[in-house]
C-alpha positions in Angstrom: -135.0 98.7 -41.5 -133.2 99.5 -38.3 -132.3 95.9 -37.5 -130.4 95.6 -40.8 -128.4 98.8 -40.0 -127.3 97.4 -36.6 -126.4 94.1 -38.2 -123.8 96.0 -40.3 -121.8 96.6 -37.1 -119.2 94.0 -36.0 -120.6 91.5 -33.5 -124.2 92.3 -34.1 -126.3 89.5 -35.5 -130.1 89.1 -35.8 -130.6 88.3 -32.1 -128.6 91.2 -30.7 -130.1 93.6 -33.2 -133.6 92.5 -32.2 -132.8 92.9 -28.5 -131.4 96.4 -29.2 -134.5 97.3 -31.1 -136.7 96.1 -28.2 -135.1 98.6 -25.9 -135.3 101.5 -28.3 -131.9 101.2 -30.0 -132.4 101.3 -33.7 -129.2 102.8 -35.2 -125.5 103.0 -34.6 -126.0 106.6 -33.4 -128.5 105.3 -30.8 -126.0 102.7 -29.6 -123.2 105.2 -29.6 -125.2 107.8 -27.6 -126.1 105.3 -24.9 -122.9 103.3 -24.9 -122.3 99.6 -24.4 -122.9 99.6 -20.7 -126.3 101.3 -20.8 -127.4 99.1 -23.7 -126.5 96.1 -21.6 -128.4 97.5 -18.7 -131.5 98.2 -20.7 -131.6 94.6 -22.1 -130.9 93.2 -18.6 -133.8 95.2 -17.2 -136.1 93.9 -20.0 -135.0 90.3 -19.4 -134.3 90.2 -15.6 -134.5 86.4 -15.3 -132.2 85.7 -18.2 -128.5 85.4 -17.8 -126.8 87.8 -20.2 -123.3 86.6 -21.0 -121.1 89.7 -20.6 -119.0 88.7 -23.7 -122.1 88.3 -25.8 -123.7 91.6 -24.9 -121.5 94.1 -23.2 -118.3 93.2 -25.1 -120.1 92.8 -28.4 -121.6 96.3 -28.1 -118.3 97.8 -27.2 -116.7 96.0 -30.1 -119.4 97.2 -32.5 -118.7 100.8 -31.5 -115.0 100.3 -31.9 -115.2 98.2 -35.1 -113.4 95.3 -33.3 -114.3 91.7 -32.7 -115.5 91.5 -29.1 -112.4 89.5 -28.0 -110.0 92.1 -29.4 -111.1 95.1 -27.2 -108.4 94.3 -24.7 -108.5 93.1 -21.1 -108.1 96.5 -19.5 -111.1 97.8 -21.4 -113.1 94.7 -20.6 -112.3 95.1 -16.9 -113.3 98.8 -17.1 -116.6 97.9 -18.8 -117.4 95.2 -16.2 -116.7 97.6 -13.3 -119.2 100.1 -14.8 -122.0 97.4 -14.6 -121.7 97.4 -10.8 
């Protein structure tokens, strides 16, 4: 099951895995192909009225791709990711 595969990644629990599945991201390869920023954008477009905490989504996805806890990705990279959301 795709959700279970995503949940093997750091920072990805049931809720994030479900949200990723809802926007067509089912595997690590899917997430890697799109990247953290685009995954965040896709979820934001699906839930336009919901506030998506950057650390919960954007940084979690980046950390999952880097095999790091979201808070360990470094301030410079966090700033770079946030600037790409603009």
